[in-house]
LUMGU-778334 format. One record per atom (N, C-alpha, C, O, CB): residue number from 1; atom name; x, z negated, y. Coordinates in steps of 0.2 Angstrom, whole numbers, padded with zeros to 4 digits. Atoms other than C-alpha are relative to their C-alpha. Last residue first. Glycine has a CB too. Layout:
# residues N
    i  at      u      w      v
  NUM  CA      X      Z      Y
...
This chain:
# residues 175
    i  at      u      w      v
  175   N   0006  -0001   0006
  175  CA  -0033   0034  -0074
  175   C   0003  -0003  -0006
  175   O   0000  -0002  -0011
  175  CB  -0001   0008  -0001
  174   N  -0003   0003   0006
  174  CA  -0023   0030  -0056
  174   C  -0006   0003  -0007
  174   O  -0012   0006  -0006
  174  CB  -0001  -0010   0001
  173   N   0000  -0005   0003
  173  CA  -0026   0042  -0040
  173   C   0000  -0002  -0010
  173   O   0000   0002  -0014
  173  CB   0008   0004   0004
  172   N   0007  -0002  -0002
  172  CA  -0028   0028  -0028
  172   C  -0004   0006  -0006
  172   O  -0010   0006  -0006
  172  CB   0001   0004   0007
  171   N   0005  -0001   0007
  171  CA  -0015   0018  -0035
  171   C  -0006   0003  -0001
  171   O  -0010   0002  -0005
  171  CB  -0001  -0006  -0003
  170   N   0006  -0006   0000
  170  CA  -0003   0020  -0021
  170   C  -0003   0003  -0007
  170   O  -0002   0008  -0010
  170  CB   0003   0005   0003
  169   N   0007   0004  -0007
  169  CA   0013   0008  -0021
  169   C  -0006   0010  -0002
  169   O  -0005   0015  -0004
  169  CB   0005  -0001   0015
  168   N   0004  -0005   0001
  168  CA   0030   0010  -0035
  168   C  -0005  -0002   0005
  168   O  -0005  -0008   0007
  168  CB  -0002   0000  -0006
  167   N   0008   0002   0005
  167  CA   0044   0000  -0030
  167   C  -0005   0005   0001
  167   O  -0005   0009   0005
  167  CB  -0004  -0008   0002
  166   N   0007  -0003  -0002
  166  CA   0062   0004  -0025
  166   C  -0007  -0005  -0005
  166   O  -0008  -0008  -0010
  166  CB   0000   0010  -0005
  165   N   0005   0001   0007
  165  CA   0077  -0006  -0025
  165   C  -0005   0003   0003
  165   O  -0007   0003   0009
  165  CB  -0003  -0008  -0002
  164   N  -0002  -0004   0008
  164  CA   0094   0000  -0015
  164   C  -0005  -0002  -0005
  164   O  -0004  -0001  -0011
  164  CB   0009  -0002  -0004
  163   N  -0004  -0007   0000
  163  CA   0089  -0001   0005
  163   C   0004   0002  -0007
  163   O   0007   0007  -0007
  163  CB   0005   0000   0006
  162   N  -0007   0003  -0001
  162  CA   0085  -0019   0005
  162   C   0003   0007  -0002
  162   O   0008   0007  -0005
  162  CB   0002  -0008  -0005
  161   N  -0005   0005  -0004
  161  CA   0069  -0012   0001
  161   C   0005  -0002  -0002
  161   O   0006  -0002  -0008
  161  CB  -0002  -0005   0001
  160   N  -0008   0002  -0001
  160  CA   0063   0006  -0004
  160   C  -0001  -0007   0005
  160   O  -0003  -0007   0011
  160  CB   0005   0007   0005
  159   N  -0002   0008  -0003
  159  CA   0044   0009  -0007
  159   C   0008  -0001  -0002
  159   O   0010  -0002  -0007
  159  CB  -0005  -0007  -0003
  158   N  -0002   0003   0004
  158  CA   0039   0025  -0020
  158   C   0003  -0005   0006
  158   O   0008  -0002   0007
  158  CB   0004   0004  -0004
  157   N   0003   0005   0004
  157  CA   0023   0033  -0016
  157   C   0004  -0004  -0003
  157   O   0002  -0007  -0007
  157  CB  -0004   0002  -0005
  156   N   0002   0004  -0005
  156  CA   0031   0045  -0004
  156   C  -0003  -0005   0000
  156   O  -0004  -0009   0005
  156  CB  -0003   0001   0002
  155   N  -0002   0004  -0003
  155  CA   0043   0050  -0016
  155   C  -0003  -0003   0006
  155   O   0000  -0008   0009
  155  CB   0004   0002   0001
  154   N  -0004  -0005  -0005
  154  CA   0032   0057  -0027
  154   C   0001  -0007   0005
  154   O  -0002  -0012   0006
  154  CB  -0005   0007   0004
  153   N  -0009   0004  -0002
  153  CA   0022   0048  -0041
  153   C   0001   0007   0005
  153   O  -0002   0013   0005
  153  CB   0008  -0001  -0010
  152   N  -0002  -0004  -0006
  152  CA   0002   0053  -0040
  152   C   0007  -0002   0000
  152   O   0009  -0004   0005
  152  CB  -0004  -0001   0007
  151   N   0001  -0006  -0001
  151  CA  -0004   0052  -0057
  151   C   0000   0003   0007
  151   O  -0003   0008   0009
  151  CB  -0005   0002  -0004
  150   N   0001   0000  -0008
  150  CA  -0003   0034  -0059
  150   C  -0004   0007   0001
  150   O  -0010   0007   0003
  150  CB   0007  -0001   0004
  149   N  -0005  -0005  -0003
  149  CA  -0006   0032  -0078
  149   C  -0001   0002   0007
  149   O  -0006   0003   0009
  149  CB  -0001   0007  -0004
  148   N   0002  -0005  -0007
  148  CA  -0013   0017  -0084
  148   C   0006   0005   0003
  148   O   0012   0004   0004
  148  CB  -0002  -0006   0006
  147   N   0008  -0008   0001
  147  CA  -0014   0011  -0102
  147   C  -0001   0001   0009
  147   O  -0007   0000   0012
  147  CB  -0012  -0004  -0007
  146   N   0006   0001   0000
  146  CA  -0004  -0005  -0101
  146   C  -0007   0005   0002
  146   O  -0013   0005   0004
  146  CB   0001  -0004   0004
  145   N   0000   0006   0005
  145  CA   0011  -0001  -0108
  145   C  -0005  -0003   0001
  145   O  -0006  -0007  -0003
  145  CB   0005  -0005   0000
  144   N   0000  -0001   0006
  144  CA   0011   0014  -0098
  144   C  -0003  -0002  -0005
  144   O  -0007   0001  -0008
  144  CB   0003  -0001  -0002
  143   N   0007  -0002  -0002
  143  CA   0009   0003  -0080
  143   C  -0001   0003  -0006
  143   O  -0007   0001  -0008
  143  CB  -0001   0004   0005
  142   N   0006   0007  -0001
  142  CA   0024  -0007  -0088
  142   C  -0006   0004   0003
  142   O  -0011   0000   0002
  142  CB   0004  -0007   0007
  141   N   0000   0004   0007
  141  CA   0034   0007  -0091
  141   C  -0003  -0002  -0002
  141   O  -0006  -0002  -0007
  141  CB   0004  -0003  -0002
  140   N   0004  -0005   0003
  140  CA   0029   0016  -0073
  140   C   0000  -0002  -0009
  140   O  -0005  -0001  -0013
  140  CB   0004   0008   0001
  139   N   0003   0000  -0005
  139  CA   0038   0003  -0064
  139   C  -0007   0005  -0006
  139   O  -0012   0003  -0008
  139  CB   0005   0002   0007
  138   N   0001   0006   0002
  138  CA   0053   0001  -0075
  138   C  -0005   0000   0000
  138   O  -0007  -0001  -0006
  138  CB   0002  -0004   0003
  137   N  -0002   0000   0006
  137  CA   0056   0020  -0073
  137   C  -0004  -0007  -0004
  137   O  -0008  -0007  -0008
  137  CB   0008   0000  -0002
  136   N   0004  -0006   0000
  136  CA   0054   0019  -0054
  136   C  -0001   0000  -0007
  136   O  -0008  -0001  -0007
  136  CB   0005   0007   0004
  135   N   0006   0004  -0004
  135  CA   0066   0005  -0054
  135   C  -0008   0003  -0001
  135   O  -0013   0000  -0002
  135  CB   0002   0001   0008
  134   N   0000   0004   0006
  134  CA   0079   0013  -0066
  134   C  -0007  -0004   0003
  134   O  -0011  -0006  -0001
  134  CB   0007  -0004  -0001
  133   N   0003  -0005   0007
  133  CA   0077   0031  -0055
  133   C  -0001  -0008  -0004
  133   O  -0006  -0008  -0007
  133  CB   0008   0008  -0006
  132   N   0006  -0005  -0002
  132  CA   0081   0020  -0038
  132   C  -0004   0002  -0005
  132   O  -0010   0000  -0006
  132  CB   0002   0007   0002
  131   N   0004   0006   0000
  131  CA   0095   0008  -0049
  131   C  -0007   0003   0004
  131   O  -0012   0000   0002
  131  CB   0005  -0008   0005
  130   N   0001   0006   0005
  130  CA   0104   0022  -0054
  130   C  -0004  -0005   0000
  130   O  -0007  -0006  -0005
  130  CB   0004  -0003  -0001
  129   N   0004  -0002   0004
  129  CA   0103   0033  -0039
  129   C  -0003  -0002  -0005
  129   O  -0009  -0002  -0006
  129  CB   0001   0003   0000
  128   N   0006  -0001   0001
  128  CA   0109   0021  -0031
  128   C  -0006   0004  -0002
  128   O  -0012   0003  -0001
  128  CB   0000  -0001   0004
  127   N   0003   0005   0001
  127  CA   0124   0018  -0039
  127   C  -0008  -0002   0001
  127   O  -0012  -0004  -0003
  127  CB   0004  -0004   0003
  126   N   0002   0001   0006
  126  CA   0128   0036  -0039
  126   C  -0005  -0008  -0002
  126   O  -0010  -0008  -0005
  126  CB   0007   0001  -0005
  125   N  -0006   0001   0006
  125  CA   0129   0038  -0021
  125   C  -0002  -0002  -0006
  125   O  -0008  -0004  -0007
  125  CB   0005  -0005   0001
  124   N  -0003   0007   0001
  124  CA   0118   0046  -0012
  124   C   0004  -0002  -0005
  124   O   0006   0001  -0010
  124  CB  -0005  -0004   0000
  123   N   0004   0003   0007
  123  CA   0120   0064  -0008
  123   C   0000  -0007   0000
  123   O   0005  -0010   0002
  123  CB   0003   0002  -0007
  122   N  -0003   0000   0006
  122  CA   0124   0067   0011
  122   C  -0003  -0001  -0008
  122   O  -0009  -0003  -0009
  122  CB   0006  -0004   0001
  121   N  -0006  -0004   0000
  121  CA   0120   0058   0026
  121   C   0002   0003  -0008
  121   O   0006  -0001  -0012
  121  CB   0006  -0005   0002
  120   N  -0008   0001   0001
  120  CA   0105   0047   0023
  120   C   0003   0008   0001
  120   O   0000   0013  -0001
  120  CB   0002  -0005  -0007
  119   N  -0006   0005  -0003
  119  CA   0090   0047   0034
  119   C   0007   0000  -0003
  119   O   0011  -0001   0001
  119  CB  -0002  -0007   0001
  118   N   0002  -0001  -0006
  118  CA   0077   0060   0025
  118   C   0007  -0002   0007
  118   O   0010   0001   0011
  118  CB  -0008  -0005   0000
  117   N  -0004  -0004   0000
  117  CA   0081   0051   0009
  117   C   0002   0006   0005
  117   O   0007   0009   0004
  117  CB  -0002   0002  -0005
  116   N  -0007   0004   0000
  116  CA   0077   0034   0017
  116   C   0003   0007  -0001
  116   O   0008   0009   0002
  116  CB   0001  -0006  -0007
  115   N  -0007   0002  -0004
  115  CA   0063   0042   0023
  115   C   0004  -0001   0000
  115   O   0008  -0001   0005
  115  CB   0000  -0002   0002
  114   N   0000  -0004  -0005
  114  CA   0056   0050   0008
  114   C   0003   0001   0006
  114   O   0007   0005   0008
  114  CB  -0004   0002   0001
  113   N  -0004  -0004   0003
  113  CA   0058   0034  -0002
  113   C   0003   0008   0004
  113   O   0009   0009   0004
  113  CB  -0005   0000  -0006
  112   N   0000  -0005   0006
  112  CA   0047   0027   0009
  112   C   0006   0004  -0002
  112   O   0009   0007   0002
  112  CB  -0006   0005   0001
  111   N   0003  -0006  -0002
  111  CA   0051   0011   0021
  111   C  -0001   0004  -0007
  111   O  -0001   0001  -0013
  111  CB   0007   0005   0006
  110   N  -0004  -0003  -0006
  110  CA   0057  -0006   0023
  110   C  -0003   0009   0002
  110   O  -0003   0012   0007
  110  CB   0008   0000  -0003
  109   N  -0007  -0004   0001
  109  CA   0041  -0013   0012
  109   C   0004   0001   0007
  109   O   0002  -0002   0012
  109  CB  -0002   0008  -0001
  108   N  -0004  -0005  -0006
  108  CA   0027  -0026   0017
  108   C   0008   0005  -0003
  108   O   0013   0002  -0004
  108  CB   0003  -0007   0006
  107   N  -0008   0001  -0001
  107  CA   0019  -0032   0002
  107   C   0002   0004   0006
  107   O   0001   0010   0006
  107  CB   0005   0003  -0008
  106   N  -0007   0000   0004
  106  CA   0001  -0029   0002
  106   C   0005  -0001   0004
  106   O   0006  -0001   0010
  106  CB   0001   0006  -0003
  105   N  -0006   0002  -0004
  105  CA  -0017  -0029   0010
  105   C   0003  -0001  -0006
  105   O   0001  -0003  -0012
  105  CB  -0001  -0008   0006
  104   N  -0002   0003   0003
  104  CA  -0034  -0018   0006
  104   C   0010  -0002   0003
  104   O   0014   0001   0006
  104  CB  -0002   0004  -0005
  103   N  -0004   0002  -0002
  103  CA  -0046  -0017   0019
  103   C   0007  -0001  -0005
  103   O   0010  -0006  -0003
  103  CB  -0003  -0003   0004
  102   N  -0004   0004   0004
  102  CA  -0064  -0012   0016
  102   C   0009   0002   0001
  102   O   0010   0008   0001
  102  CB  -0003   0001  -0009
  101   N  -0004   0000   0005
  101  CA  -0073  -0006   0028
  101   C   0003  -0004  -0003
  101   O   0004  -0010   0000
  101  CB   0004   0004   0001
  100   N   0000  -0001   0009
  100  CA  -0087  -0012   0035
  100   C   0003   0001  -0005
  100   O   0003  -0001  -0011
  100  CB  -0004   0005  -0003
   99   N   0002  -0006   0003
   99  CA  -0085  -0006   0052
   99   C  -0002  -0002  -0005
   99   O  -0004   0003  -0008
   99  CB   0004   0004  -0001
   98   N   0003  -0005  -0005
   98  CA  -0086  -0022   0064
   98   C  -0004   0007  -0004
   98   O  -0009   0010  -0003
   98  CB   0008   0002   0006
   97   N   0007   0001  -0001
   97  CA  -0082  -0036   0051
   97   C  -0006   0005   0005
   97   O  -0012   0005   0005
   97  CB   0000  -0007   0003
   96   N  -0002  -0002  -0006
   96  CA  -0066  -0026   0042
   96   C  -0010  -0003   0001
   96   O  -0015  -0001  -0002
   96  CB   0003   0009   0001
   95   N   0003  -0004  -0003
   95  CA  -0067  -0033   0025
   95   C  -0003   0001   0007
   95   O  -0008  -0003   0008
   95  CB  -0004   0001  -0002
   94   N   0006   0004  -0007
   94  CA  -0054  -0041   0018
   94   C  -0003   0007   0002
   94   O  -0001   0013   0002
   94  CB   0005  -0006   0010
   93   N   0003  -0006  -0003
   93  CA  -0044  -0036   0001
   93   C  -0004  -0005   0005
   93   O  -0006  -0010   0004
   93  CB  -0005   0005  -0005
   92   N   0007   0002  -0001
   92  CA  -0030  -0046  -0007
   92   C  -0003   0005   0003
   92   O   0001   0011   0004
   92  CB  -0001  -0005   0003
   91   N   0000   0006  -0005
   91  CA  -0010  -0048  -0007
   91   C  -0009  -0001  -0001
   91   O  -0011  -0006  -0003
   91  CB   0003   0001   0011
   90   N   0007   0001  -0005
   90  CA  -0007  -0034  -0018
   90   C   0000  -0008   0002
   90   O   0002  -0012  -0002
   90  CB  -0007   0003  -0005
   89   N   0006   0007   0002
   89  CA   0011  -0034  -0023
   89   C  -0005   0002   0004
   89   O  -0005   0003   0010
   89  CB   0003  -0010   0002
   88   N   0002   0003  -0006
   88  CA   0021  -0016  -0023
   88   C  -0004  -0003  -0004
   88   O  -0007  -0002  -0009
   88  CB  -0003   0004   0007
   87   N   0006  -0002  -0002
   87  CA   0028  -0013  -0042
   87   C  -0003  -0002   0007
   87   O  -0004  -0008   0007
   87  CB  -0003  -0002  -0005
   86   N  -0001  -0008  -0004
   86  CA   0043  -0015  -0046
   86   C  -0005   0005   0002
   86   O  -0005   0011   0003
   86  CB   0004   0005  -0004
   85   N  -0003  -0001  -0005
   85  CA   0043  -0033  -0049
   85   C   0001   0007   0003
   85   O   0004   0009   0008
   85  CB   0006  -0003   0000
   84   N  -0006  -0003   0003
   84  CA   0028  -0033  -0060
   84   C   0006   0001   0007
   84   O   0003   0003   0012
   84  CB  -0001   0009  -0005
   83   N  -0003   0003  -0004
   83  CA   0011  -0040  -0058
   83   C   0008   0003  -0002
   83   O   0010   0003  -0008
   83  CB  -0001  -0008  -0001
   82   N  -0007  -0001   0000
   82  CA  -0004  -0030  -0061
   82   C   0005  -0005   0002
   82   O   0003  -0008   0007
   82  CB   0000   0005   0005
   81   N  -0002   0003   0007
   81  CA  -0020  -0038  -0062
   81   C   0005   0002   0001
   81   O   0009  -0003   0003
   81  CB  -0003   0002  -0006
   80   N   0001   0008  -0002
   80  CA  -0024  -0037  -0042
   80   C   0000  -0002  -0006
   80   O  -0001  -0008  -0007
   80  CB  -0008  -0003   0005
   79   N  -0004   0003  -0003
   79  CA  -0017  -0020  -0040
   79   C   0000  -0007   0000
   79   O   0004  -0011   0003
   79  CB   0001   0001   0005
   78   N  -0006   0001   0005
   78  CA  -0029  -0014  -0054
   78   C   0005  -0004   0004
   78   O   0007  -0009   0001
   78  CB   0004   0006  -0004
   77   N  -0003   0005   0006
   77  CA  -0043  -0021  -0046
   77   C   0007   0001  -0003
   77   O   0011  -0004  -0004
   77  CB  -0005   0001  -0008
   76   N  -0001   0007  -0004
   76  CA  -0039  -0014  -0027
   76   C  -0001  -0005  -0006
   76   O   0002  -0010  -0006
   76  CB  -0006  -0002   0006
   75   N  -0007   0003  -0005
   75  CA  -0036   0003  -0033
   75   C   0000  -0008  -0001
   75   O   0004  -0011  -0004
   75  CB  -0002   0002   0009
   74   N  -0004   0001   0006
   74  CA  -0053   0002  -0043
   74   C   0008  -0001   0001
   74   O   0012  -0005  -0001
   74  CB  -0001   0005  -0005
   73   N   0002   0006   0002
   73  CA  -0061  -0002  -0026
   73   C   0006   0000  -0008
   73   O   0010  -0005  -0009
   73  CB  -0010   0000  -0002
   72   N  -0005   0007  -0007
   72  CA  -0052   0012  -0017
   72   C  -0001  -0007  -0006
   72   O   0003  -0010  -0008
   72  CB  -0006  -0002   0012
   71   N  -0005  -0001   0002
   71  CA  -0058   0024  -0033
   71   C   0002  -0006   0005
   71   O   0004  -0012   0002
   71  CB   0003   0008   0001
   70   N  -0003   0001   0008
   70  CA  -0075   0018  -0032
   70   C   0007   0000  -0001
   70   O   0008  -0005  -0004
   70  CB  -0002   0007  -0005
   69   N  -0002   0008   0002
   69  CA  -0075   0019  -0014
   69   C  -0001  -0002  -0007
   69   O   0002  -0007  -0008
   69  CB  -0005  -0003   0003
   68   N  -0007   0003  -0004
   68  CA  -0070   0037  -0016
   68   C   0001  -0007   0001
   68   O   0007  -0010   0001
   68  CB   0000   0003   0006
   67   N  -0006  -0002   0005
   67  CA  -0084   0041  -0028
   67   C   0007  -0001   0003
   67   O   0012   0000   0000
   67  CB  -0001   0008  -0003
   66   N  -0002   0005   0006
   66  CA  -0097   0033  -0017
   66   C   0004   0001  -0003
   66   O   0007  -0004  -0004
   66  CB  -0004  -0002  -0006
   65   N  -0003   0008  -0003
   65  CA  -0092   0043  -0001
   65   C   0000  -0006  -0005
   65   O   0004  -0010  -0006
   65  CB  -0005  -0003   0007
   64   N  -0007   0003   0004
   64  CA  -0091   0060  -0011
   64   C   0003  -0006   0003
   64   O   0008  -0008   0002
   64  CB   0006   0005  -0001
   63   N   0003   0000   0008
   63  CA  -0111   0065  -0006
   63   C   0007  -0005  -0002
   63   O   0006  -0011  -0004
   63  CB  -0001   0009  -0004
   62   N  -0001  -0006   0005
   62  CA  -0105   0063   0012
   62   C  -0001  -0004  -0006
   62   O   0000  -0009  -0008
   62  CB   0006   0004   0002
   61   N   0003   0001   0005
   61  CA  -0118   0057   0024
   61   C   0005   0002  -0006
   61   O   0002   0005  -0011
   61  CB  -0005   0004   0001
   60   N   0005  -0006   0005
   60  CA  -0106   0058   0039
   60   C  -0003  -0004  -0008
   60   O   0000  -0009  -0010
   60  CB   0005   0009  -0003
   59   N   0004  -0003  -0007
   59  CA  -0096   0045   0050
   59   C  -0004   0005  -0003
   59   O  -0009   0006   0002
   59  CB   0004   0002   0006
   58   N   0006   0004   0002
   58  CA  -0089   0035   0035
   58   C  -0004   0002   0006
   58   O  -0009  -0001   0009
   58  CB   0001  -0009   0000
   57   N   0005   0002   0007
   57  CA  -0076   0045   0030
   57   C  -0005  -0003   0000
   57   O  -0009  -0002  -0006
   57  CB   0002  -0005  -0003
   56   N   0003  -0007  -0002
   56  CA  -0071   0049   0049
   56   C  -0002   0000  -0008
   56   O  -0007   0003  -0009
   56  CB   0006   0008   0004
   55   N   0007   0001  -0005
   55  CA  -0066   0029   0050
   55   C  -0004   0007  -0002
   55   O  -0010   0006  -0001
   55  CB   0002  -0002   0010
   54   N  -0001  -0005  -0006
   54  CA  -0049   0033   0037
   54   C  -0009  -0001   0004
   54   O  -0014   0002   0001
   54  CB   0002   0011  -0004
   53   N   0002  -0009   0004
   53  CA  -0047   0022   0024
   53   C  -0003   0001   0008
   53   O  -0005  -0002   0012
   53  CB  -0007   0000  -0009
   52   N   0008  -0001  -0004
   52  CA  -0037   0007   0032
   52   C  -0003   0006  -0003
   52   O   0001   0011  -0004
   52  CB  -0001   0001   0009
   51   N   0003  -0005   0001
   51  CA  -0022  -0001   0020
   51   C  -0007   0002   0003
   51   O  -0011  -0001   0000
   51  CB   0000   0001  -0005
   50   N   0010   0000   0003
   50  CA  -0015  -0016   0026
   50   C   0001   0008  -0001
   50   O   0005   0012   0001
   50  CB  -0009  -0003   0010
   49   N   0001  -0004   0001
   49  CA   0005  -0021   0024
   49   C  -0008   0003   0001
   49   O  -0011   0002  -0005
   49  CB   0003   0001  -0004
   48   N   0002  -0003   0004
   48  CA   0013  -0038   0027
   48   C  -0003   0007   0002
   48   O  -0002   0008   0008
   48  CB  -0003  -0003  -0003
   47   N   0000  -0005   0000
   47  CA   0022  -0050   0036
   47   C  -0003   0006  -0006
   47   O   0001   0006  -0011
   47  CB   0006   0001   0002
   46   N  -0006  -0006   0004
   46  CA   0018  -0066   0032
   46   C  -0002   0006   0003
   46   O  -0008   0007   0004
   46  CB  -0001   0000  -0010
   45   N  -0007  -0002  -0004
   45  CA   0013  -0079   0048
   45   C   0005   0005  -0005
   45   O   0011   0006  -0005
   45  CB   0005  -0007   0002
   44   N  -0004   0007  -0001
   44  CA  -0006  -0081   0043
   44   C   0006   0003   0002
   44   O   0006   0008   0006
   44  CB   0001  -0005  -0006
   43   N   0004   0005   0002
   43  CA  -0009  -0065   0037
   43   C   0004  -0005  -0002
   43   O   0009  -0007  -0005
   43  CB  -0004   0002  -0005
   42   N  -0004   0008   0002
   42  CA   0001  -0053   0047
   42   C  -0006  -0003  -0002
   42   O  -0011  -0002   0001
   42  CB   0004  -0005   0008
   41   N   0005   0006  -0003
   41  CA  -0002  -0034   0049
   41   C   0005  -0005  -0001
   41   O   0011  -0005  -0003
   41  CB  -0009   0000  -0005
   40   N  -0003   0005   0001
   40  CA   0008  -0017   0049
   40   C  -0005  -0005   0003
   40   O  -0008  -0005   0008
   40  CB   0006   0001   0003
   39   N  -0002   0000  -0006
   39  CA  -0003   0000   0044
   39   C   0005  -0008   0001
   39   O   0005  -0011  -0004
   39  CB  -0006   0000   0005
   38   N  -0002   0007   0003
   38  CA  -0006   0009   0030
   38   C   0004  -0002   0007
   38   O   0008   0002   0010
   38  CB   0004  -0002  -0009
   37   N  -0007  -0001  -0003
   37  CA  -0016   0026   0034
   37   C  -0001  -0008  -0001
   37   O  -0005  -0012  -0001
   37  CB   0000   0005   0008
   36   N  -0002   0003  -0004
   36  CA  -0031   0033   0024
   36   C   0008  -0002   0004
   36   O   0013   0002   0005
   36  CB  -0003  -0004  -0003
   35   N   0005   0006  -0001
   35  CA  -0040   0043   0013
   35   C   0000  -0003   0004
   35   O  -0006  -0005   0006
   35  CB  -0001  -0005  -0003
   34   N   0007  -0004  -0001
   34  CA  -0030   0059   0012
   34   C  -0005  -0004   0002
   34   O  -0010  -0002   0005
   34  CB  -0001   0004  -0008
   33   N   0004  -0004   0006
   33  CA  -0015   0049   0017
   33   C  -0006   0004   0002
   33   O  -0009   0005   0007
   33  CB  -0002  -0003  -0006
   32   N   0007  -0003  -0001
   32  CA  -0005   0040   0031
   32   C  -0001   0005  -0006
   32   O   0004   0009  -0007
   32  CB  -0002   0003   0008
   31   N   0000  -0005   0002
   31  CA   0011   0030   0035
   31   C  -0006   0002  -0001
   31   O  -0010  -0002   0002
   31  CB   0004   0001  -0004
   30   N  -0004   0000   0004
   30  CA   0018   0015   0042
   30   C  -0001   0008  -0004
   30   O   0004   0011  -0006
   30  CB  -0001  -0006  -0003
   29   N   0002  -0004   0004
   29  CA   0006   0015   0058
   29   C   0007   0000  -0003
   29   O   0012   0000   0000
   29  CB  -0003   0007   0003
   28   N  -0006  -0001   0005
   28  CA   0012   0002   0069
   28   C  -0002   0004  -0006
   28   O   0000   0001  -0011
   28  CB   0003  -0007  -0003
   27   N  -0008  -0004  -0006
   27  CA  -0001   0006   0083
   27   C   0004   0000  -0005
   27   O   0006   0006  -0005
   27  CB   0004  -0005   0009
   26   N   0002  -0004   0003
   26  CA  -0017  -0003   0071
   26   C   0006   0008   0001
   26   O   0006   0014  -0002
   26  CB  -0007   0000   0002
   25   N  -0003  -0002  -0007
   25  CA  -0009  -0019   0072
   25   C   0000   0009  -0002
   25   O   0004   0012  -0006
   25  CB   0010  -0005   0003
   24   N  -0002  -0006   0001
   24  CA  -0018  -0029   0060
   24   C   0000   0003   0006
   24   O  -0003   0001   0011
   24  CB  -0004   0004  -0005
   23   N  -0001  -0005  -0008
   23  CA  -0020  -0048   0063
   23   C   0001   0008  -0003
   23   O   0005   0007  -0008
   23  CB   0008  -0004   0007
   22   N  -0007  -0006   0003
   22  CA  -0026  -0058   0046
   22   C  -0001   0003   0006
   22   O  -0007   0004   0008
   22  CB  -0001   0006  -0007
   21   N   0000  -0006  -0004
   21  CA  -0032  -0075   0050
   21   C   0005   0004  -0001
   21   O   0011   0003  -0002
   21  CB   0000  -0001   0007
   20   N   0006   0002  -0007
   20  CA  -0034  -0090   0038
   20   C  -0001   0009   0003
   20   O  -0004   0014   0001
   20  CB   0006  -0009   0008
   19   N  -0002  -0002  -0007
   19  CA  -0024  -0083   0020
   19   C  -0009  -0003   0006
   19   O  -0015  -0003   0005
   19  CB   0002   0012  -0002
   18   N   0006   0003  -0007
   18  CA  -0030  -0093   0005
   18   C   0002   0003   0007
   18   O   0003  -0002   0011
   18  CB  -0001  -0009   0002
   17   N  -0003   0005  -0003
   17  CA  -0020  -0084  -0010
   17   C  -0006  -0001   0006
   17   O  -0011   0003   0008
   17  CB   0007   0003   0001
   16   N  -0005   0001   0004
   16  CA  -0022  -0071  -0026
   16   C   0002  -0007   0007
   16   O   0007  -0010   0006
   16  CB   0005   0008  -0002
   15   N  -0001   0004   0005
   15  CA  -0041  -0071  -0022
   15   C   0006  -0003  -0001
   15   O   0006  -0009  -0003
   15  CB  -0002   0002  -0005
   14   N  -0005  -0002   0004
   14  CA  -0042  -0065  -0006
   14   C   0002  -0002  -0007
   14   O   0007  -0006  -0006
   14  CB   0004   0000   0004
   13   N   0001   0001   0007
   13  CA  -0060  -0062   0001
   13   C   0007   0002  -0003
   13   O   0009   0007  -0006
   13  CB  -0007   0005  -0002
   12   N   0004  -0004   0002
   12  CA  -0065  -0063   0018
   12   C  -0001  -0003  -0008
   12   O  -0005  -0007  -0011
   12  CB   0003   0008   0002
   11   N   0000  -0002   0008
   11  CA  -0053  -0073   0030
   11   C  -0007   0001  -0005
   11   O  -0012  -0002  -0003
   11  CB   0004  -0007  -0005
   10   N   0002   0007   0002
   10  CA  -0057  -0069   0049
   10   C   0002   0000  -0008
   10   O   0003   0005  -0011
   10  CB  -0009  -0001   0001
    9   N   0007   0002   0008
    9  CA  -0052  -0053   0053
    9   C   0002  -0005  -0002
    9   O   0007  -0006  -0004
    9  CB   0000   0005  -0008
    8   N   0000   0005   0003
    8  CA  -0041  -0050   0071
    8   C  -0006   0000  -0005
    8   O  -0011   0001  -0003
    8  CB   0001  -0005   0004
    7   N   0007   0001   0005
    7  CA  -0038  -0032   0074
    7   C   0002  -0007  -0001
    7   O   0007  -0008  -0002
    7  CB  -0001   0006  -0007
    6   N   0000   0006   0004
    6  CA  -0021  -0032   0089
    6   C  -0007   0002  -0003
    6   O  -0011   0005   0001
    6  CB   0001  -0008   0004
    5   N   0006   0000   0003
    5  CA  -0017  -0016   0101
    5   C   0000  -0008  -0008
    5   O   0004  -0009  -0012
    5  CB   0000   0009  -0003
    4   N  -0001  -0003   0007
    4  CA   0000  -0019   0108
    4   C  -0009  -0004  -0003
    4   O  -0011  -0010  -0004
    4  CB   0010  -0003  -0004
    3   N   0000   0006   0004
    3  CA   0000  -0023   0128
    3   C   0000   0004  -0008
    3   O  -0001   0010  -0008
    3  CB  -0006  -0005   0003
    2   N   0007   0000   0004
    2  CA   0010  -0009   0136
    2   C  -0002  -0005  -0005
    2   O   0002  -0005  -0010
    2  CB  -0001   0005  -0002
    1   N  -0001   0000   0006
    1  CA   0027  -0015   0146
    1   C  -0009   0002  -0003
    1   O  -0014  -0002  -0001
    1  CB   0005  -0008  -0003
């Protein structure tokens, strides 16, 4: 059996919780996007997800880097302020001591709505359609009532838990 890679990061900055060691499992990728990848992680004994910015973004003196870092910081700040049962829970941020890249830590969910729909055989049961739609609507209503527009809502940015509830995530394009 191959040994699993683990990156251990000592506590840096987790304002909501006082985590000790944070373990990131880069080989257990949950999804990727334009700016980064989300991997499984452990904050002490709590399974969670870690959003890591792609290393290639840091290899060249890209003039767009400051704007991208501001957007990532804005996403972390917003997630730290909002609390809603239909929005993925923010846990904190840490900085990779080697690469100096920031890492966003958040609640671990089961799968994306995209994967959930791909796995289903036939149309979803009516009660699931209602539950998932209602959860997304509640999350958007909460965001809009707080002056936030998501701007990137898709089935990839809706995560499913317990096979029947939805939570909105990925606030990298918010306004």
